[in-house]
C-alpha positions in Angstrom: -6.3 -37.3 -25.9 -4.2 -34.3 -25.6 -1.0 -33.9 -27.5 2.4 -33.6 -25.9 2.7 -30.1 -27.3 -0.6 -29.1 -25.6 0.6 -30.6 -22.3 4.0 -28.7 -22.6 2.3 -25.4 -23.3 0.0 -25.9 -20.3 2.9 -26.7 -18.1 4.8 -23.6 -19.4 1.7 -21.5 -18.7 1.4 -22.9 -15.2 5.1 -22.3 -14.5 4.8 -18.7 -15.8 1.8 -18.1 -13.7 3.6 -19.4 -10.6 6.5 -17.2 -11.3 4.2 -14.2 -11.6 2.5 -15.1 -8.3 5.8 -15.4 -6.6 6.9 -12.0 -7.9 3.6 -10.4 -6.8 4.0 -12.0 -3.3 7.5 -10.7 -3.0 6.4 -7.2 -4.0 3.5 -7.4 -1.5 5.9 -8.4 1.3 8.3 -5.6 0.5 5.4 -3.1 0.4 4.1 -4.5 3.7 7.6 -4.1 5.3 7.9 -0.6 4.1 4.4 0.4 5.4 5.2 -1.2 8.7 8.5 0.7 8.9 6.9 4.0 7.9 4.1 3.5 10.5 6.7 2.9 13.2 8.8 5.9 12.2 5.6 8.1 12.1 4.8 7.0 15.7 8.3 7.8 16.9 8.2 11.2 15.1 4.8 12.0 16.6 6.1 11.2 20.1 9.2 13.4 19.6 6.9 16.2 18.3 4.7 15.9 21.4 7.8 16.1 23.6 9.0 19.3 21.9 5.5 20.8 22.2 5.5 20.1 25.9 8.9 21.7 26.2 7.5 24.7 24.3 4.7 25.1 26.8 7.1 24.8 29.8 9.4 27.6 28.6 10.0 29.9 25.8 11.1 27.9 22.9 14.7 28.4 21.6 15.4 28.6 17.9 16.9 25.1 17.6 13.7 23.5 19.0 11.6 25.5 16.5 13.8 24.3 13.7 13.5 20.7 14.9 9.7 21.0 15.2 9.5 22.3 11.6 11.8 19.5 10.4 9.7 16.9 12.3 6.5 18.2 10.8 7.9 18.1 7.3 9.1 14.5 7.8 5.7 13.5 9.2 4.0 15.1 6.2 6.3 13.2 3.9 5.6 9.9 5.6 1.8 10.5 5.5 2.0 11.1 1.8 4.1 8.0 1.3 1.7 5.9 3.3 -1.3 7.3 1.4 0.3 6.7 -2.0 1.0 3.1 -1.0 -2.4 2.3 0.4 -4.8 4.2 -1.8 -4.0 2.7 -5.2 -4.7 -0.8 -3.9 -8.1 0.3 -2.5 -8.9 2.1 -5.8 -8.1 -0.9 -7.9 -10.1 -3.3 -5.7 -13.1 -1.0 -6.0 -12.7 -0.9 -9.7 -12.3 -4.7 -9.9 -15.4 -5.5 -7.8 -17.6 -2.9 -9.5 -16.6 -4.3 -12.9 -17.2 -7.8 -11.7 -20.6 -6.8 -10.4 -21.5 -5.2 -13.7 -20.5 -8.3 -15.6 -22.4 -10.6 -13.3 -25.5 -8.4 -13.6 -25.2 -8.4 -17.3 -24.9 -12.2 -17.5 -27.9 -12.5 -15.1 -29.9 -10.1 -17.3 -29.1 -12.1 -20.4 -29.9 -15.4 -18.7 -33.2 -14.1 -17.4 -34.4 -12.9 -20.8 
C-alpha cells in the first residue's frame, strides 16, 4: 500500500505538471496569435508595396513615395525577421529532440540485441 505522503506528493507533482502544461499552452496560443497577426500585416504591407511600385511605373515617382517604399521595405524586413525568429527555434528543438530520441532508441536496441 502507498502511504498518504506518497499520494500527496504524486498529487502535487500532477498539479504542478498541469500548471506547467497550461502555461505552455497559453504561451503557444500567444505565439500563434502573434504569428497570425504578423503574417496578416506582412500581406497588407506587400500589397501596399505592389501598389506603390505600380504607381512608380506609371509616372516618375515623387520623393514621398520613395520614402514610403523604403519604410515599407524596412517594416517588411523586420516582420520577416520576427517570423523567422519565432518559427525557427521550434523547428530546431524538434529536430534535436527527435534525433536524440532516435539515438537513445538505437542505443537501447543495440544493447538489447547483444
